[in-house]
C-alpha positions as CSV (number, residue, x, y, z in Angstrom):
1,M,-183.2,89.4,85.7
2,R,-180.0,90.9,84.3
3,A,-178.6,93.9,86.1
4,V,-175.4,96.0,86.0
5,R,-174.4,96.4,89.6
6,L,-171.8,98.4,91.5
7,T,-170.4,96.3,94.3
8,D,-167.6,96.4,96.8
9,Q,-165.6,94.4,94.3
10,G,-166.4,96.8,91.4
11,L,-168.7,96.7,88.4
12,V,-170.4,93.3,87.7
13,L,-173.1,92.0,85.4
14,D,-175.5,90.0,87.5
15,N,-177.6,87.5,85.5
16,N,-179.7,86.5,88.5
17,Y,-180.6,89.7,90.3
18,P,-184.1,89.8,91.9
19,K,-186.8,91.4,89.7
20,P,-188.1,94.4,91.5
21,T,-191.6,94.3,93.1
22,V,-194.1,97.1,92.7
23,G,-195.2,98.8,95.8
24,A,-198.0,101.3,96.4
25,G,-197.9,104.2,93.9
26,E,-195.2,102.5,91.8
27,S,-194.9,101.2,88.3
28,L,-192.7,98.4,86.8
29,I,-190.9,99.3,83.6
30,R,-189.4,96.9,81.2
31,V,-186.3,98.8,80.1
32,T,-185.5,98.8,76.4
33,L,-182.5,101.2,76.3
34,A,-180.2,102.9,78.8
35,G,-177.4,105.4,78.5
36,I,-174.0,105.5,80.3
37,C,-173.2,109.0,81.5
38,S,-170.3,110.7,83.3
39,T,-172.0,110.4,86.7
40,D,-172.1,106.6,86.2
41,L,-168.4,106.6,85.6
42,E,-167.8,108.8,88.7
43,L,-169.9,106.4,90.8
44,I,-167.5,103.6,89.9
45,K,-164.7,105.7,91.2
46,G,-166.4,106.2,94.5
47,Y,-168.7,109.2,94.1
48,F,-171.5,109.0,96.7
49,N,-170.3,105.6,97.7
50,F,-173.2,104.1,95.8
51,R,-173.8,100.3,95.8
52,G,-176.6,98.8,93.6
53,V,-177.9,98.8,90.1
54,L,-176.5,101.8,88.0
55,G,-178.4,103.8,85.4
56,H,-180.7,106.9,85.4
57,E,-181.0,107.6,81.6
58,F,-183.5,105.1,80.1
59,V,-186.6,104.5,78.2
60,G,-188.9,101.5,78.6
61,V,-192.5,100.1,78.5
62,V,-194.8,100.0,81.6
63,E,-195.7,96.4,82.5
64,Q,-197.4,97.0,85.9
65,S,-198.6,100.2,87.5
66,S,-200.6,101.6,90.3
67,D,-202.4,103.4,87.6
68,P,-203.6,100.9,84.9
69,A,-203.8,103.7,82.3
70,W,-199.9,103.6,82.1
71,V,-199.7,99.9,81.3
72,G,-198.3,99.3,77.8
73,R,-197.1,102.9,77.3
74,R,-193.5,103.9,76.4
75,V,-192.1,106.1,79.1
76,V,-189.2,107.9,80.7
77,S,-189.0,108.7,84.4
78,T,-187.5,111.6,86.3
79,I,-184.8,110.4,88.7
80,N,-185.6,112.0,92.1
81,F,-188.1,110.1,94.3
82,A,-189.9,111.4,97.3
83,D,-193.4,111.2,98.8
84,P,-195.6,113.9,97.2
85,A,-197.8,113.8,100.3
86,S,-194.9,114.6,102.6
87,A,-194.8,117.9,104.5
88,E,-191.6,118.9,102.8
89,F,-192.8,118.3,99.2
90,A,-194.5,121.6,98.7
91,E,-191.3,123.5,99.7
92,Y,-188.6,121.4,98.1
93,G,-190.3,119.3,95.4
94,L,-188.7,116.1,94.1
95,E,-185.3,117.5,93.1
96,H,-184.4,119.0,96.5
97,H,-186.5,116.9,98.9
98,P,-184.4,116.3,102.0
99,R,-185.4,112.6,102.1
100,R,-185.3,111.9,98.4
101,T,-183.7,108.9,96.8
102,V,-182.1,109.2,93.3
103,L,-182.4,106.5,90.6
104,G,-179.1,104.6,90.2
105,I,-177.2,107.3,92.2
106,F,-178.4,107.4,95.8
107,A,-180.2,104.7,97.8
108,R,-182.3,103.4,94.9
109,D,-181.5,100.8,92.2
110,G,-181.2,102.2,88.7
111,A,-182.3,101.3,85.2
112,M,-179.4,99.3,83.8
113,A,-181.5,96.1,84.2
114,D,-184.3,94.3,82.5
115,Y,-186.7,95.9,84.9
116,V,-186.8,99.0,87.1
117,A,-189.5,100.1,89.6
118,V,-190.3,103.8,89.8
119,L,-192.9,106.0,91.3
120,T,-195.8,106.4,88.9
121,Y,-195.8,110.1,89.8
122,N,-192.4,110.4,88.0
123,L,-193.5,108.9,84.7
124,L,-193.7,110.8,81.4
125,A,-195.0,109.4,78.2
126,V,-192.7,109.4,75.2
127,P,-194.3,110.9,72.0
128,D,-194.6,108.5,69.1
129,E,-192.3,110.6,66.9
130,V,-189.5,110.3,69.4
131,S,-187.3,107.2,69.0
132,D,-185.9,105.2,71.8
133,E,-182.4,106.5,70.9
134,Q,-183.7,110.1,71.3
135,A,-185.8,109.4,74.4
136,V,-182.8,108.1,76.3
137,F,-181.4,111.6,76.2
138,T,-184.3,113.1,78.0
139,E,-182.6,113.3,81.4
140,P,-179.4,115.0,80.2
141,L,-181.3,117.3,77.9
142,A,-183.5,118.3,80.8
143,A,-180.3,119.0,82.9
144,A,-179.2,121.3,80.1
145,L,-182.5,123.1,80.1
146,R,-182.3,123.7,83.8
147,I,-179.7,126.4,83.3
148,A,-182.2,128.7,81.6
149,E,-184.5,128.3,84.5
150,Q,-181.8,129.4,86.9
151,I,-180.1,132.4,85.3
152,Q,-181.3,135.3,83.2
153,L,-179.9,134.8,79.7
154,R,-179.8,137.8,77.4
155,P,-179.0,137.5,73.6
156,S,-176.3,140.1,74.0
157,Q,-174.3,138.0,76.5
158,S,-171.3,136.0,75.6
159,V,-171.5,132.4,76.9
160,A,-168.8,129.8,77.1
161,V,-169.5,126.1,77.6
162,I,-166.3,124.2,78.7
163,G,-166.3,120.5,78.0
164,P,-167.5,119.4,74.5
165,G,-168.7,116.0,75.8
166,R,-172.0,114.2,76.5
167,L,-173.6,117.0,78.5
168,G,-171.7,120.0,77.2
169,L,-172.9,119.5,73.6
170,L,-176.5,119.5,74.8
171,V,-175.9,122.6,76.9
172,G,-174.3,124.4,74.0
173,Q,-177.3,123.6,71.7
174,V,-179.9,124.6,74.3
175,L,-178.3,127.9,75.1
176,S,-177.8,128.7,71.5
177,M,-181.5,128.3,70.9
178,R,-182.1,131.0,73.5
179,G,-180.3,133.4,71.2
180,A,-177.0,133.7,73.2
181,E,-173.6,133.9,71.6
182,V,-172.3,130.5,72.6
183,T,-168.7,129.2,72.2
184,M,-167.9,125.6,72.9
185,L,-164.4,125.3,74.4
186,G,-162.2,122.2,74.5
187,R,-158.6,121.2,75.2
188,S,-157.9,120.0,71.6
189,A,-159.1,120.6,68.1
190,G,-160.2,117.0,67.8
191,S,-162.5,117.3,70.8
192,L,-164.4,120.1,69.0
193,E,-165.1,118.5,65.7
194,L,-168.6,117.3,66.6
195,A,-169.5,120.7,68.1
196,Q,-168.4,122.3,64.8
197,R,-170.6,119.8,62.8
198,I,-173.6,120.6,64.9
199,G,-173.0,124.3,64.1
200,L,-171.6,125.7,67.4
201,A,-168.8,128.2,67.5
202,T,-165.7,126.6,69.0
203,G,-162.3,127.4,70.4
204,L,-159.4,126.1,72.5
205,V,-159.8,127.0,76.2
206,S,-156.1,127.6,76.5
207,D,-156.3,130.3,73.8
208,V,-159.1,132.3,75.6
209,S,-158.1,135.5,77.3
210,N,-158.9,136.1,81.0
211,S,-162.3,137.5,82.0
212,L,-163.9,137.2,78.5
213,F,-167.3,135.6,79.0
214,S,-170.4,136.9,80.8
215,I,-171.6,133.4,81.5
216,T,-169.4,130.3,81.7
217,V,-170.8,126.7,82.1
218,D,-168.4,124.1,83.4
219,C,-169.2,120.6,82.0
220,T,-165.7,119.2,82.2
221,G,-166.0,117.0,85.2
222,S,-162.6,118.0,86.4
223,A,-160.9,120.5,88.8
224,E,-158.8,121.7,85.9
225,G,-161.9,122.6,84.0
226,L,-163.3,124.5,87.0
227,E,-160.1,126.5,87.2
228,Q,-160.3,127.5,83.6
229,A,-164.0,128.4,84.0
230,I,-163.2,130.8,86.8
231,R,-160.3,132.3,84.8
232,I,-162.4,133.2,81.7
233,T,-165.4,134.6,83.5
234,K,-165.9,138.4,83.5
235,P,-166.1,140.4,86.7
236,Q,-169.7,140.1,88.0
237,G,-170.2,137.3,85.6
238,T,-171.9,134.0,86.3
239,L,-170.3,130.6,86.6
240,V,-172.6,127.6,86.2
241,L,-171.4,124.3,87.6
242,K,-172.8,121.2,85.9
243,S,-169.9,118.9,86.8
244,T,-170.1,116.2,89.5
245,Y,-167.1,114.0,90.2
246,E,-165.4,111.9,92.8
247,G,-162.7,113.6,94.8
248,L,-162.1,117.1,96.2
249,A,-161.2,120.1,94.0
250,S,-158.4,122.3,95.3
251,I,-159.2,125.7,93.7
252,N,-157.9,129.2,94.2
253,L,-161.1,131.2,94.7
254,T,-159.5,134.6,94.9
255,K,-160.8,135.7,91.5
256,V,-164.3,134.7,92.5
257,V,-164.2,137.0,95.5
258,V,-162.3,139.9,93.8
259,D,-164.4,139.9,90.6
260,E,-167.6,139.1,92.5
261,I,-168.4,136.1,90.3
262,R,-171.8,134.5,90.9
263,I,-171.6,130.7,91.2
264,V,-174.7,128.7,90.4
265,G,-174.9,124.9,91.0
266,S,-177.1,123.3,88.4
267,R,-178.5,119.8,88.6
268,C,-181.7,118.1,87.3
269,G,-184.1,119.9,84.9
270,P,-187.6,119.7,83.4
271,F,-188.4,116.5,81.4
272,A,-191.5,117.7,79.6
273,P,-189.8,120.6,77.7
274,A,-186.9,118.2,76.9
275,L,-189.4,115.7,75.3
276,R,-191.0,118.6,73.3
277,L,-187.6,119.6,71.9
278,L,-186.9,116.0,70.9
279,S,-190.3,115.6,69.3
280,R,-189.7,118.7,67.2
281,G,-186.2,117.6,66.2
282,Q,-184.7,120.8,67.6
283,V,-181.8,119.2,69.3
284,D,-179.3,116.9,67.7
285,V,-178.8,113.9,70.0
286,Q,-178.2,111.2,67.4
287,S,-174.7,112.5,66.5
288,L,-173.7,112.0,70.2
289,I,-174.2,108.2,70.0
290,E,-170.8,106.5,69.6
291,G,-171.7,102.9,70.4
292,R,-174.5,100.4,71.3
293,Y,-173.9,97.3,73.3
294,S,-176.1,94.5,74.6
295,I,-176.4,94.5,78.4
296,D,-174.6,91.2,78.2
297,Q,-171.6,93.3,77.0
298,A,-172.0,95.9,79.8
299,I,-168.5,95.7,81.2
300,E,-167.0,96.2,77.7
301,A,-169.5,99.1,77.2
302,F,-168.3,100.8,80.3
303,H,-164.7,100.4,79.3
304,H,-165.5,102.1,76.0
305,A,-167.5,104.9,77.7
306,A,-164.6,105.6,80.1
307,Q,-162.1,106.4,77.2
308,R,-161.3,110.1,76.8
309,G,-163.4,111.9,74.3
310,V,-166.0,109.2,74.0
311,R,-169.6,110.5,74.1
312,K,-172.8,108.5,74.5
313,I,-172.7,104.7,74.8
314,L,-176.0,102.9,75.0
315,L,-177.0,99.6,76.5
316,E,-179.7,97.6,74.7
317,L,-181.9,95.5,77.0
318,S,-184.8,94.4,74.8
């Protein structure tokens, strides 16, 4: 099968990669569409030292399954894999299981291939009214929803989302739906145009006064963005970190200590609510799509996705 692989020599399109076999409790998915996200780009730079097939945002059709009822259904899959029968599962779940693998990120081949094998336990059916183009956003939209599970968000609070990119625009929309006063912040007026079209309030992060926001969400994927996020957070405010990137951040944390800022790491979120939002058309994801490429053009697609300001690039596999 065709597969987009990260090797010691870099990113390659392998046209003869072995088709995955299905083990006990697993399903084989024929992938129809996959998305390139910032984590994929950071993996290429060395994040997690991953080697294997990339991709964790996808939609596809079940061709084989440990549960025959899934065969032929259009599905997405959560990205963390662990044994539900393990002793640790009740305490940690999938997302934080100490022996988990992560689709296309850690110790498990991903979905930028004609086929991907996943645990049947992880599958969710895609509603008929949700297109493939919408369904491929399930994972990042779920990550945006995770924030509301972790922090108490009151309508009276001022919220800043720094980084008007692939994930930041989803975070901004989700938090706005919770009634908060959300401002999307970027480095340039051009980077904020889509946020304005979606209906979010916007501003330049360089123009924001110190200690202005009760809650700040960093979606920049950079140490510079983290510094700005700390700067604009109020005393006893909350800073939510959504960025993952290769390299070490050298940050002055004095303000965090002196102002008693609470820092919350935020990762994967709930897929079922994300699919409900998509089925109701409550989140605009179509506007985030900037390009579609065949998997045969995968290298070109990654070059496009890596350009500054580019949002979602999709790989077609059907």
